[in-house]
All heavy atoms as an XYZ file, in Angstrom:
912
protein
N       1.517    -22.251      9.641
C       1.253    -20.889     10.102
C       0.202    -20.250      9.209
O       0.234    -20.397      8.002
C       2.559    -20.098     10.072
C       2.420    -18.687     10.533
S       4.049    -17.932     10.709
C       3.723    -16.966     12.121
N      -0.717    -19.552      9.807
C      -1.788    -18.910      9.060
C      -1.275    -17.662      8.360
O      -0.436    -16.947      8.881
C      -2.932    -18.499      9.990
C      -3.630    -19.688     10.598
O      -3.537    -20.787     10.064
N      -4.303    -19.478     11.705
N      -1.826    -17.415      7.175
C      -1.495    -16.183      6.455
C      -2.155    -15.022      7.188
O      -3.213    -15.194      7.797
C      -2.010    -16.262      5.019
N      -1.539    -13.836      7.152
C      -2.164    -12.686      7.816
C      -3.556    -12.434      7.238
O      -3.748    -12.523      6.034
C      -1.225    -11.526      7.492
C       0.067    -12.147      7.111
C      -0.267    -13.492      6.543
N      -4.517    -12.167      8.112
C      -5.870    -11.925      7.645
C      -5.984    -10.527      7.071
O      -5.237     -9.632      7.446
C      -6.860    -12.126      8.775
C      -6.649    -11.151      9.931
C      -7.430    -11.539     11.172
O      -7.696    -12.695     11.393
N      -7.786    -10.548     11.967
N      -6.929    -10.365      6.161
C      -7.183     -9.042      5.621
C      -8.088     -8.313      6.605
O      -9.125     -8.827      6.997
C      -7.869     -9.147      4.250
O      -7.047     -9.917      3.389
C      -8.090     -7.780      3.655
N      -7.653     -7.157      6.994
C      -8.421     -6.381      7.965
C      -8.635     -4.985      7.397
O      -7.753     -4.428      6.759
C      -7.694     -6.339      9.335
C      -6.342     -5.692      9.210
C      -8.529     -5.648     10.375
N      -9.822     -4.445      7.616
C     -10.100     -3.102      7.111
C      -9.415     -2.059      7.992
O      -9.131     -2.314      9.167
C     -11.618     -2.813      7.099
O     -12.089     -2.793      8.449
C     -12.384     -3.853      6.287
N      -9.195     -0.913      7.415
C      -8.613      0.196      8.183
C      -9.517      0.571      9.347
O      -9.034      0.921     10.425
C      -8.419      1.423      7.292
O      -7.504      1.151      6.273
N     -10.819      0.477      9.132
C     -11.771      0.840     10.185
C     -11.685     -0.129     11.360
O     -11.752      0.284     12.519
C     -13.196      0.897      9.629
C     -13.459      2.096      8.739
C     -12.903      1.961      7.319
O     -12.417      0.860      6.943
O     -12.937      2.964      6.591
N     -11.548     -1.429     11.075
C     -11.421     -2.430     12.145
C     -10.120     -2.216     12.914
O     -10.072     -2.315     14.148
C     -11.487     -3.841     11.572
N      -9.073     -1.917     12.181
C      -7.782     -1.650     12.806
C      -7.856     -0.386     13.664
O      -7.361     -0.361     14.795
C      -6.727     -1.504     11.706
C      -5.275     -1.607     12.097
C      -4.987     -2.919     12.813
C      -4.403     -1.491     10.858
N      -8.503      0.641     13.143
C      -8.678      1.887     13.886
C      -9.434      1.630     15.191
O      -9.033      2.125     16.252
C      -9.433      2.918     13.034
C      -9.780      4.238     13.720
C      -8.520      5.010     14.108
C     -10.677      5.084     12.813
N     -10.500      0.839     15.123
C     -11.280      0.533     16.324
C     -10.416     -0.175     17.362
O     -10.485      0.133     18.561
C     -12.495     -0.325     15.954
N      -9.558     -1.104     16.924
C      -8.682     -1.824     17.853
C      -7.647     -0.890     18.467
O      -7.347     -0.975     19.670
C      -7.990     -2.978     17.124
N      -7.101      0.022     17.669
C      -6.123      0.994     18.166
C      -6.778      1.886     19.219
O      -6.231      2.085     20.316
C      -5.553      1.845     17.007
C      -4.806      3.068     17.527
C      -4.639      1.003     16.122
N      -7.958      2.415     18.912
C      -8.649      3.314     19.843
C      -8.996      2.590     21.142
O      -8.813      3.139     22.228
C      -9.904      3.887     19.191
C      -9.665      4.828     18.013
C     -10.986      5.187     17.341
C      -8.893      6.061     18.422
N      -9.463      1.348     21.049
C      -9.811      0.586     22.249
C      -8.584      0.342     23.112
O      -8.627      0.495     24.334
C     -10.474     -0.736     21.879
C     -10.820     -1.562     23.121
C     -11.767     -2.661     22.843
C     -12.149     -3.493     24.037
N     -11.736     -3.098     25.348
N      -7.471     -0.020     22.496
C      -6.244     -0.266     23.250
C      -5.797      0.990     23.986
O      -5.467      0.938     25.167
C      -5.139     -0.754     22.311
O      -3.936     -0.974     23.013
N      -5.816      2.128     23.297
C      -5.403      3.378     23.920
C      -6.355      3.784     25.042
O      -5.916      4.248     26.095
C      -5.306      4.492     22.870
C      -4.215      4.313     21.814
C      -4.352      5.378     20.728
C      -2.829      4.326     22.428
N      -7.649      3.584     24.836
C      -8.628      3.904     25.880
C      -8.449      2.982     27.084
O      -8.497      3.439     28.232
C     -10.050      3.801     25.324
C     -10.385      4.923     24.364
C     -11.642      4.669     23.534
O     -12.335      3.650     23.751
O     -11.931      5.504     22.664
N      -8.248      1.686     26.832
C      -8.056      0.718     27.918
C      -6.833      1.058     28.767
O      -6.802      0.794     29.967
C      -7.908     -0.704     27.371
C      -9.212     -1.263     26.824
O     -10.278     -0.640     27.026
O      -9.164     -2.333     26.174
N      -5.813      1.643     28.130
C      -4.583      2.003     28.834
C      -4.613      3.424     29.384
O      -3.574      3.982     29.715
C      -3.383      1.826     27.901
C      -3.081      0.372     27.648
O      -3.517     -0.482     28.444
O      -2.393      0.077     26.649
N      -5.801      4.020     29.443
C      -5.994      5.356     30.011
C      -5.269      6.454     29.234
O      -4.785      7.432     29.806
C      -5.556      5.412     31.486
C      -6.154      4.317     32.353
C      -7.640      4.524     32.544
C      -8.193      3.542     33.561
N      -9.156      2.609     33.022
N      -5.189      6.277     27.904
C      -4.660      7.345     27.069
C      -5.564      8.566     27.185
O      -6.777      8.432     27.398
N      -4.979      9.726     27.058
C      -5.725     10.973     27.221
C      -5.774     11.741     25.906
O      -4.875     11.628     25.078
C      -5.061     11.823     28.304
C      -5.051     11.141     29.653
C      -4.336     11.933     30.728
O      -3.652     12.927     30.407
O      -4.459     11.544     31.909
N      -6.834     12.532     25.753
C      -6.997     13.420     24.587
C      -6.766     12.664     23.281
O      -5.983     13.090     22.426
C      -6.053     14.619     24.681
C      -6.289     15.445     25.930
O      -7.462     15.625     26.303
O      -5.306     15.892     26.545
N      -7.464     11.542     23.106
C      -7.296     10.710     21.913
C      -8.035     11.355     20.747
O      -9.220     11.670     20.851
C      -7.810      9.279     22.162
C      -7.042      8.646     23.330
C      -7.681      8.436     20.896
C      -7.628      7.342     23.840
N      -7.308     11.576     19.665
C      -7.860     12.217     18.472
C      -7.607     11.304     17.285
O      -6.509     10.770     17.125
C      -7.161     13.578     18.223
C      -7.620     14.204     16.923
C      -7.400     14.530     19.384
N      -8.620     11.136     16.448
C      -8.427     10.399     15.199
C      -8.626     11.352     14.035
O      -9.499     12.200     14.067
C      -9.367      9.199     15.104
C     -10.825      9.580     14.961
C     -11.733      8.368     14.935
O     -11.675      7.527     15.820
N     -12.581      8.282     13.933
N      -7.777     11.214     13.029
C      -7.822     12.099     11.870
C      -7.883     11.230     10.621
O      -7.041     10.350     10.428
C      -6.579     13.008     11.820
C      -6.507     13.860     13.098
C      -6.606     13.888     10.573
C      -5.195     14.592     13.285
N      -8.887     11.455      9.787
C      -9.020     10.717      8.541
C      -8.050     11.325      7.526
O      -8.125     12.511      7.218
C     -10.463     10.811      8.037
C     -10.719      9.907      6.859
O      -9.812      9.532      6.117
N     -11.968      9.554      6.672
N      -7.123     10.511      7.033
C      -6.112     11.002      6.091
C      -6.460     10.691      4.636
O      -5.731     11.096      3.740
C      -4.751     10.364      6.409
C      -4.141     10.705      7.754
C      -2.820      9.959      7.921
C      -3.933     12.196      7.904
N      -7.541      9.986      4.409
C      -7.896      9.618      3.031
C      -8.088     10.869      2.197
O      -8.781     11.794      2.589
C      -9.158      8.768      3.025
C      -8.919      7.405      3.618
C     -10.167      6.564      3.542
N      -9.879      5.214      3.981
C     -10.665      4.531      4.793
N     -11.777      5.065      5.256
N     -10.348      3.308      5.142
N      -7.432     10.899      1.061
C      -7.511     12.053      0.182
C      -6.592     13.190      0.579
O      -6.475     14.172     -0.139
N      -5.923     13.067      1.728
C      -5.008     14.114      2.187
C      -3.555     13.671      2.092
O      -2.668     14.499      1.937
C      -5.289     14.472      3.650
C      -6.649     15.053      3.908
C      -6.828     15.316      5.387
C      -8.262     15.676      5.711
N      -8.485     15.749      7.133
N      -3.339     12.360      2.257
C      -1.966     11.869      2.304
C      -1.923     10.398      1.924
O      -2.888      9.663      2.131
C      -1.400     12.044      3.722
O      -0.127     11.468      3.798
N      -0.784      9.986      1.392
C      -0.574      8.582      1.052
C       0.053      7.801      2.207
O       0.272      6.608      2.092
C       0.341      8.479     -0.182
C      -0.245      9.109     -1.430
C      -1.498      8.392     -1.913
O      -1.502      7.151     -1.925
O      -2.472      9.091     -2.250
N       0.350      8.461      3.335
C       1.048      7.771      4.425
C       0.165      6.768      5.140
O       0.665      5.862      5.796
C       1.656      8.751      5.456
C       0.570      9.583      6.147
C       2.716      9.629      4.824
C       1.087     10.402      7.322
N      -1.143      6.903      5.032
C      -2.049      5.975      5.682
C      -3.481      6.453      5.549
O      -3.739      7.508      4.982
N      -4.411      5.653      6.092
C      -5.819      6.017      6.037
C      -6.237      6.882      7.227
O      -7.114      7.723      7.115
C      -6.681      4.756      6.007
C      -6.528      3.991      4.693
O      -6.125      4.599      3.688
O      -6.815      2.774      4.691
N      -5.616      6.613      8.388
C      -5.955      7.352      9.594
C      -4.700      7.679     10.382
O      -3.714      6.950     10.320
C      -6.889      6.536     10.506
C      -8.235      6.263      9.913
C      -8.496      5.046      9.306
C      -9.244      7.217      9.955
C      -9.741      4.781      8.749
C     -10.488      6.962      9.402
C     -10.743      5.735      8.795
N      -4.783      8.752     11.146
C      -3.765      9.088     12.125
C      -4.469      9.164     13.475
O      -5.581      9.684     13.565
C      -3.108     10.435     11.812
C      -2.024     10.834     12.810
S      -1.294     12.450     12.418
C      -0.500     12.094     10.859
N      -3.829      8.600     14.489
C      -4.362      8.672     15.843
C      -3.303      9.329     16.710
O      -2.118      8.978     16.635
C      -4.707      7.269     16.392
C      -5.163      7.362     17.851
C      -5.783      6.608     15.541
N      -3.724     10.301     17.506
C      -2.817     11.012     18.403
C      -3.381     10.874     19.818
O      -4.578     11.083     20.029
C      -2.692     12.496     18.007
C      -2.220     12.614     16.555
C      -1.740     13.226     18.954
C      -2.266     14.014     15.985
N      -2.512     10.503     20.749
C      -2.935     10.339     22.137
C      -1.811     10.801     23.056
O      -0.661     10.902     22.643
C      -3.284      8.884     22.430
N      -2.177     11.057     24.303
C      -1.186     11.445     25.306
C      -1.158     10.435     26.440
O      -2.190      9.836     26.772
C      -1.527     12.817     25.903
O      -1.444     13.819     24.929
N       0.024     10.280     27.015
C       0.203      9.535     28.247
C       0.787     10.493     29.270
O       1.458     11.459     28.904
N       0.542     10.243     30.541
C       0.957     11.187     31.585
C       2.453     11.179     31.866
O       2.979     12.128     32.437
C       0.195     10.900     32.870
C      -1.275     11.240     32.770
C      -2.032     10.958     34.048
N      -2.015      9.561     34.445
C      -2.769      8.607     33.922
N      -3.618      8.903     32.964
N      -2.694      7.351     34.350
N       3.141     10.102     31.517
C       4.570      9.990     31.840
C       5.275      9.200     30.747
O       4.623      8.551     29.917
C       4.748      9.258     33.174
O       4.288      7.914     33.048
N       6.607      9.245     30.768
C       7.355      8.451     29.792
C       7.046      6.969     29.969
O       6.933      6.234     28.997
C       8.878      8.685     29.911
O       9.284      8.404     31.238
C       9.255     10.100     29.545
N       6.876      6.548     31.204
C       6.567      5.135     31.462
C       5.225      4.750     30.842
O       5.090      3.702     30.224
C       6.547      4.869     32.961
C       6.180      3.439     33.305
C       6.293      3.190     34.764
N       7.707      3.047     35.085
C       8.176      2.769     36.269
N       7.352      2.628     37.286
N       9.459      2.640     36.484
N       4.203      5.606     31.007
C       2.894      5.289     30.437
C       2.947      5.318     28.909
O       2.360      4.450     28.259
C       1.816      6.249     30.940
C       0.431      5.847     30.435
C      -0.663      6.845     30.770
O      -0.379      7.991     31.116
N      -1.901      6.415     30.654
N       3.631      6.287     28.332
C       3.747      6.368     26.867
C       4.396      5.095     26.330
O       3.906      4.486     25.369
C       4.548      7.627     26.454
C       4.935      7.581     24.985
C       3.746      8.891     26.756
N       5.478      4.672     26.953
C       6.179      3.459     26.511
C       5.290      2.226     26.681
O       5.188      1.397     25.767
C       7.493      3.287     27.303
O       8.300      4.457     27.085
C       8.246      2.063     26.860
N       4.631      2.102     27.824
C       3.776      0.944     28.082
C       2.607      0.884     27.104
O       2.279     -0.193     26.586
C       3.262      0.984     29.524
N       1.984      2.033     26.832
C       0.869      2.072     25.888
C       1.318      1.630     24.504
O       0.618      0.875     23.830
C       0.278      3.488     25.815
C      -0.523      3.877     27.039
S      -0.973      5.639     27.110
C      -1.687      5.954     25.530
N       2.495      2.089     24.081
C       2.980      1.744     22.745
C       3.324      0.258     22.650
O       3.022     -0.391     21.648
C       4.174      2.614     22.358
O       5.289      2.351     23.180
N       3.937     -0.281     23.695
C       4.285     -1.705     23.682
C       3.037     -2.577     23.652
O       2.957     -3.540     22.906
C       5.138     -2.060     24.905
C       6.543     -1.517     24.818
C       7.345     -1.714     26.103
O       6.763     -2.096     27.152
O       8.566     -1.476     26.055
N       2.055     -2.220     24.471
C       0.821     -3.003     24.521
C       0.080     -2.938     23.191
O      -0.441     -3.951     22.710
C      -0.062     -2.500     25.663
C      -1.244     -3.389     25.932
C      -1.941     -3.002     27.210
C      -3.193     -3.826     27.420
N      -3.964     -3.344     28.555
N       0.042     -1.758     22.582
C      -0.628     -1.603     21.296
C       0.067     -2.440     20.225
O      -0.588     -3.163     19.469
C      -0.679     -0.132     20.882
C      -1.295      0.148     19.514
C      -2.719     -0.383     19.408
C      -1.253      1.645     19.217
N       1.378     -2.358     20.151
C       2.119     -3.137     19.154
C       1.895     -4.639     19.353
O       1.698     -5.383     18.386
C       3.604     -2.800     19.211
N       1.899     -5.088     20.614
C       1.649     -6.505     20.905
C       0.235     -6.908     20.500
O       0.034     -7.981     19.929
C       1.849     -6.794     22.399
C       3.309     -6.778     22.811
O       4.191     -6.821     21.916
O       3.571     -6.714     24.026
N      -0.748     -6.058     20.792
C      -2.137     -6.361     20.447
C      -2.311     -6.476     18.936
O      -2.981     -7.399     18.456
C      -3.058     -5.277     21.010
C      -4.533     -5.517     20.708
C      -5.405     -4.529     21.449
C      -6.879     -4.776     21.232
N      -7.322     -6.147     21.389
N      -1.704     -5.571     18.184
C      -1.829     -5.609     16.728
C      -1.186     -6.876     16.157
O      -1.706     -7.472     15.216
C      -1.198     -4.362     16.110
C      -1.902     -3.042     16.456
C      -1.100     -1.860     15.936
C      -3.325     -3.017     15.919
N      -0.077     -7.279     16.759
C       0.599     -8.501     16.319
C      -0.248     -9.727     16.643
O      -0.454    -10.595     15.795
C       1.973     -8.607     16.975
C       2.769     -9.795     16.514
C       4.137     -9.807     17.153
C       4.935    -11.029     16.695
N       6.231    -11.080     17.363
N      -0.756     -9.803     17.881
C      -1.549    -10.963     18.315
C      -2.889    -11.050     17.575
O      -3.268    -12.121     17.128
C      -1.815    -10.891     19.828
C      -0.585    -10.994     20.686
C       0.154    -12.315     20.513
O      -0.453    -13.366     20.409
N       1.471    -12.242     20.464
N      -3.600     -9.946     17.490
C      -4.961     -9.972     16.948
C      -5.029     -9.940     15.425
O      -5.958    -10.478     14.843
C      -5.785     -8.798     17.502
C      -6.017     -8.899     19.000
O      -5.627     -9.919     19.612
O      -6.587     -7.941     19.567
N      -4.048     -9.281     14.789
C      -4.131     -9.075     13.346
C      -2.915     -9.581     12.573
O      -2.892     -9.510     11.354
C      -4.328     -7.577     13.036
C      -5.560     -6.997     13.652
C      -5.472     -6.206     14.782
C      -6.816     -7.233     13.109
C      -6.608     -5.658     15.369
C      -7.954     -6.692     13.688
C      -7.856     -5.899     14.821
N      -1.894    -10.029     13.271
C      -0.674    -10.473     12.593
C       0.110     -9.330     11.971
O       0.893     -9.524     11.050
N      -0.087     -8.129     12.476
C       0.582     -6.939     11.934
C       1.828     -6.632     12.756
O       1.754     -6.442     13.967
C      -0.362     -5.720     11.944
C      -1.516     -5.963     10.977
C       0.390     -4.436     11.600
C      -2.588     -4.902     11.028
N       2.952     -6.597     12.080
C       4.198     -6.184     12.722
C       4.339     -4.689     12.458
O       4.557     -4.254     11.340
C       5.417     -6.933     12.136
C       5.200     -8.457     12.168
C       6.692     -6.529     12.871
C       5.069     -9.057     13.530
N       4.189     -3.895     13.508
C       4.234     -2.439     13.379
C       5.674     -1.951     13.458
O       6.484     -2.513     14.178
C       3.447     -1.786     14.518
O       2.146     -2.276     14.567
N       5.945     -0.887     12.721
C       7.225     -0.190     12.877
C       7.041      0.793     14.020
O       6.069      1.542     14.055
C       7.575      0.562     11.598
C       7.820     -0.338     10.413
C       8.163      0.480      9.182
C       7.796     -0.281      7.945
N       6.799      0.380      7.113
N       7.973      0.770     14.964
C       7.875      1.646     16.129
C       9.148      2.470     16.256
O      10.242      1.940     16.097
C       7.674      0.809     17.417
O       6.524     -0.011     17.242
C       7.481      1.694     18.624
N       8.981      3.753     16.532
C      10.122      4.643     16.750
C       9.884      5.466     18.004
O       8.757      5.829     18.301
C      10.295      5.594     15.559
C      10.649      4.880     14.273
C      10.814      5.851     13.110
O      11.132      7.028     13.360
O      10.613      5.417     11.976
N      10.960      5.744     18.744
C      10.896      6.637     19.890
C      10.627      5.972     21.221
O      10.529      6.650     22.239
N      10.489      4.651     21.216
C      10.135      3.960     22.457
C      11.230      4.076     23.514
O      10.948      4.064     24.709
C       9.854      2.487     22.146
C       9.055      1.798     23.205
C       8.617      0.419     22.761
C       9.819     -0.459     22.605
N       9.532     -1.840     22.376
N      12.473      4.244     23.091
C      13.581      4.319     24.048
C      13.506      5.548     24.943
O      13.860      5.484     26.112
C      14.930      4.302     23.315
C      15.169      2.985     22.596
O      14.511      1.982     22.952
O      16.000      2.955     21.680
N      13.029      6.676     24.396
C      12.955      7.890     25.201
C      11.591      8.054     25.865
O      11.502      8.618     26.945
C      13.245      9.144     24.367
O      12.299      9.203     23.304
C      14.648      9.121     23.810
N      10.522      7.595     25.208
C       9.195      7.667     25.805
C       8.554      9.040     25.803
O       7.518      9.231     26.437
N       9.132     10.002     25.087
C       8.515     11.332     24.981
C       7.463     11.348     23.871
O       6.426     11.979     23.989
C       9.560     12.399     24.680
C      10.441     12.691     25.869
O       9.993     12.499     27.014
O      11.593     13.116     25.657
N       7.795     10.673     22.761
C       6.934     10.627     21.588
C       7.216      9.298     20.905
O       8.326      9.057     20.443
C       7.267     11.785     20.670
C       6.588     11.811     19.334
C       5.624     10.978     18.855
C       6.828     12.747     18.286
N       5.247     11.344     17.591
C       5.982     12.429     17.218
C       7.696     13.830     18.151
C       5.965     13.149     16.025
C       7.666     14.540     16.968
C       6.814     14.211     15.922
N       6.212      8.436     20.871
C       6.363      7.148     20.202
C       5.470      7.142     18.974
O       4.297      7.507     19.044
C       6.009      5.968     21.133
C       6.160      4.644     20.406
C       6.889      5.988     22.374
N       6.043      6.741     17.851
C       5.301      6.616     16.606
C       5.167      5.135     16.296
O       6.155      4.402     16.347
C       6.053      7.324     15.474
C       5.374      7.236     14.115
C       5.459      8.568     13.411
C       5.988      6.161     13.257
N       3.945      4.711     16.006
C       3.676      3.329     15.615
C       3.029      3.376     14.240
O       1.982      4.002     14.057
C       2.743      2.627     16.621
C       3.368      2.660     18.012
C       2.446      1.196     16.183
C       2.416      2.312     19.119
N       3.659      2.727     13.272
C       3.170      2.717     11.894
C       2.669      1.321     11.560
O       3.454      0.376     11.481
C       4.303      3.131     10.957
C       3.862      3.251      9.510
O       2.727      2.853      9.180
O       4.670      3.731      8.696
N       1.355      1.180     11.367
C       0.781     -0.122     11.022
C       0.671     -0.297      9.513
O       0.268     -1.348      9.053
C      -0.635     -0.277     11.615
O      -1.535      0.566     10.901
C      -0.667      0.048     13.086
N       0.984      0.747      8.765
C       0.759      0.730      7.325
C      -0.471      1.559      6.981
O      -0.389      2.516      6.240
N      -1.621      1.202      7.561
C      -2.857      1.945      7.308
C      -3.101      3.044      8.333
O      -3.784      4.021      8.051
C      -4.069      1.004      7.331
C      -4.086      0.062      6.137
O      -3.519      0.418      5.086
O      -4.672     -1.022      6.256
N      -2.565      2.832      9.531
C      -2.797      3.790     10.609
C      -1.467      4.209     11.221
O      -0.622      3.363     11.516
C      -3.707      3.185     11.697
C      -5.052      2.814     11.061
C      -3.905      4.158     12.856
C      -6.021      2.169     11.983
N      -1.308      5.508     11.384
C      -0.132      6.066     12.034
C      -0.568      6.517     13.427
O      -1.498      7.310     13.554
C       0.413      7.302     11.264
C       0.563      7.023      9.776
C       1.705      7.798     11.895
C       1.514      5.924      9.417
N       0.094      5.992     14.456
C      -0.271      6.322     15.834
C       0.867      7.109     16.468
O       2.027      6.691     16.403
C      -0.544      5.045     16.664
C      -0.961      5.408     18.083
C      -1.605      4.176     15.995
N       0.544      8.234     17.054
C       1.507      9.050     17.794
C       1.051      9.068     19.249
O      -0.087      9.441     19.538
C       1.524     10.494     17.291
C       1.921     10.642     15.865
N       3.234     10.726     15.472
C       1.169     10.718     14.740
C       3.276     10.856     14.152
N       2.040     10.850     13.685
N       1.941      8.679     20.157
C       1.647      8.759     21.584
C       2.696      9.678     22.204
O       3.891      9.439     22.068
C       1.677      7.367     22.245
C       0.747      6.395     21.509
C       1.276      7.483     23.725
C       0.844      4.966     21.993
N       2.218     10.739     22.841
C       3.088     11.789     23.369
C       2.949     11.932     24.874
O       1.886     11.658     25.427
C       2.651     13.158     22.819
C       2.888     13.411     21.379
C       1.870     13.250     20.453
C       4.120     13.862     20.940
C       2.072     13.537     19.116
C       4.327     14.158     19.605
C       3.305     13.989     18.690
N       3.985     12.498     25.495
C       3.803     13.143     26.798
C       3.142     14.480     26.477
O       3.391     15.071     25.431
C       5.145     13.370     27.500
C       5.706     12.131     28.147
C       6.890     12.401     29.054
N       7.925     13.228     28.438
C       8.138     14.520     28.719
N       7.431     15.151     29.626
N       9.096     15.193     28.113
N       2.296     15.008     27.372
C       1.526     16.223     27.054
C       2.367     17.415     26.610
O       1.998     18.120     25.672
C       0.792     16.527     28.365
C       0.655     15.202     29.032
C       1.915     14.442     28.667
N       3.516     17.644     27.264
C       4.332     18.818     26.899
C       4.892     18.682     25.483
O       4.991     19.662     24.744
C       5.540     18.987     27.847
C       5.283     18.893     29.327
C       5.171     17.465     29.826
O       6.169     16.730     29.885
O       4.042     17.068     30.160
N       5.254     17.474     25.107
C       5.818     17.241     23.776
C       4.719     17.380     22.719
O       4.922     17.978     21.664
C       6.490     15.843     23.712
C       7.065     15.572     22.340
C       7.584     15.733     24.780
N       3.549     16.867     23.038
C       2.410     17.000     22.118
C       2.070     18.462     21.899
O       1.823     18.895     20.772
C       1.208     16.252     22.688
C      -0.008     16.290     21.791
C      -1.108     15.445     22.363
N      -2.290     15.464     21.546
C      -3.326     14.677     21.762
N      -3.305     13.810     22.762
N      -4.392     14.750     20.983
N       2.062     19.237     22.949
C       1.763     20.666     22.844
C       2.795     21.372     21.973
O       2.466     22.242     21.172
C       1.715     21.296     24.245
C       1.450     22.785     24.261
C       0.087     23.171     23.698
O      -0.856     22.366     23.765
O      -0.010     24.294     23.165
N       4.053     20.984     22.116
C       5.123     21.606     21.348
C       4.957     21.356     19.848
O       5.071     22.274     19.037
C       6.480     21.091     21.824
C       7.641     21.688     21.083
C       8.106     22.951     21.397
C       8.265     20.999     20.063
C       9.168     23.521     20.715
C       9.329     21.547     19.364
C       9.783     22.815     19.693
N       4.680     20.097     19.458
C       4.606     19.757     18.029
C       3.255     20.044     17.393
O       3.188     20.292     16.190
C       4.995     18.296     17.812
C       6.473     18.079     17.977
C       6.995     17.533     19.137
C       7.368     18.465     16.983
C       8.355     17.358     19.304
C       8.729     18.302     17.139
C       9.214     17.740     18.306
O      10.556     17.578     18.462
N       2.182     19.997     18.149
C       0.836     20.341     17.669
C       0.484     19.692     16.327
O       0.055     20.357     15.383
C       0.680     21.858     17.588
C       0.839     22.525     18.935
C       0.512     23.998     18.924
O       0.200     24.576     17.881
N       0.570     24.617     20.070
N       0.655     18.361     16.254
C       0.352     17.644     15.010
C      -1.093     17.794     14.574
O      -1.369     17.866     13.376
C       0.662     16.152     15.167
C       2.118     15.741     15.153
C       2.218     14.224     15.190
C       2.848     16.285     13.948
N      -2.014     17.846     15.530
C      -3.427     17.975     15.156
C      -3.652     19.187     14.274
O      -4.406     19.124     13.311
C      -4.327     18.111     16.392
C      -4.408     16.899     17.265
C      -3.504     16.974     18.473
O      -2.367     17.476     18.359
O      -3.920     16.525     19.549
N      -2.998     20.281     14.601
C      -3.208     21.518     13.848
C      -2.733     21.393     12.404
O      -3.258     22.058     11.525
C      -2.516     22.693     14.539
C      -3.208     23.080     15.818
C      -2.662     24.346     16.403
C      -3.446     24.712     17.647
N      -2.926     25.866     18.333
N      -1.730     20.545     12.183
C      -1.234     20.352     10.815
C      -2.207     19.546      9.963
O      -2.261     19.729      8.753
C       0.116     19.631     10.826
C       1.232     20.495     11.324
S       2.865     19.715     11.390
C       2.754     18.263     10.430
N      -2.977     18.648     10.588
C      -3.784     17.697      9.830
C      -5.277     17.944      9.892
O      -6.023     17.432      9.068
C      -3.488     16.276     10.302
C      -2.116     15.853      9.904
C      -0.998     15.862     10.682
C      -1.695     15.390      8.623
N       0.070     15.423      9.970
C      -0.320     15.125      8.701
C      -2.345     15.172      7.420
C       0.420     14.652      7.619
C      -1.619     14.698      6.336
C      -0.253     14.444      6.445
N      -5.752     18.700     10.861
C      -7.195     18.908     10.987
C      -7.678     19.861      9.897
O      -6.966     20.790      9.525
C      -7.550     19.497     12.357
C      -7.271     18.589     13.511
C      -8.329     17.506     13.693
O      -9.005     17.099     12.754
N      -8.438     17.012     14.904
N      -8.899     19.669      9.401
C      -9.448     20.585      8.392
C      -9.524     22.007      8.943
O      -9.863     22.206     10.105
C     -10.861     20.050      8.136
C     -10.894     18.689      8.734
C      -9.796     18.591      9.751
N      -9.178     22.972      8.113
C      -9.239     24.368      8.513
C      -8.193     24.760      9.530
O      -8.307     25.780     10.168
N      -7.159     23.937      9.646
C      -6.160     24.178     10.681
C      -5.112     25.211     10.247
O      -4.401     25.740     11.072
C      -5.463     22.885     11.060
N      -5.035     25.468      8.958
C      -4.034     26.433      8.496
C      -4.387     27.816      9.006
O      -5.503     28.289      8.856
C      -3.979     26.440      6.972
N      -3.429     28.436      9.653
C      -3.671     29.773     10.176
C      -2.604     30.721      9.632
O      -1.465     30.328      9.419
C      -3.611     29.795     11.719
O      -2.360     29.278     12.142
C      -4.733     28.972     12.317
N      -2.987     31.937      9.434
C      -2.020     32.932      8.985
C      -1.198     33.382     10.176
O      -1.724     33.570     11.274
C      -2.762     34.124      8.378
N       0.104     33.528      9.961
C       0.923     33.982     11.082
C       1.613     35.285     10.755
O       1.642     35.743      9.678
C       1.948     32.939     11.473
O       2.538     32.336     10.373
C-alpha cells in the first residue's frame, strides 16, 4: 500500500472547490484562516438546495478526498443533512441548506471586517 502523498493546502482547496462546483453547490465561499486560527488553513462554506443534495455533496467530497489524496475526513451532521461539516485537517468544509446557513452566518464570523457593533 502506498503511503499518503503530501499535498498542499492549496491543491486540496482546489479539489474541494471543484467537487462542490461539479455537484452544483451554491454560494461557495472560501476563507483563508492562516494567521486567524489553528483549526486549519482554509474554510469553505457552500449551500445545497435540499437535505438530499447536502448529504450527497458531502459524501462525494469525502470519497473524492479519500480516492485522490488518501485523506480520511472526519464528517459530522450527515445523518440530518441540514449542516454537514467535513474536516480534512487543513480545510474545514461546511455544507448547509440555505435556511440553516442564513441562521448561523459563519461567513460573518470569519470574514475580515465582519465584526459589527450590536
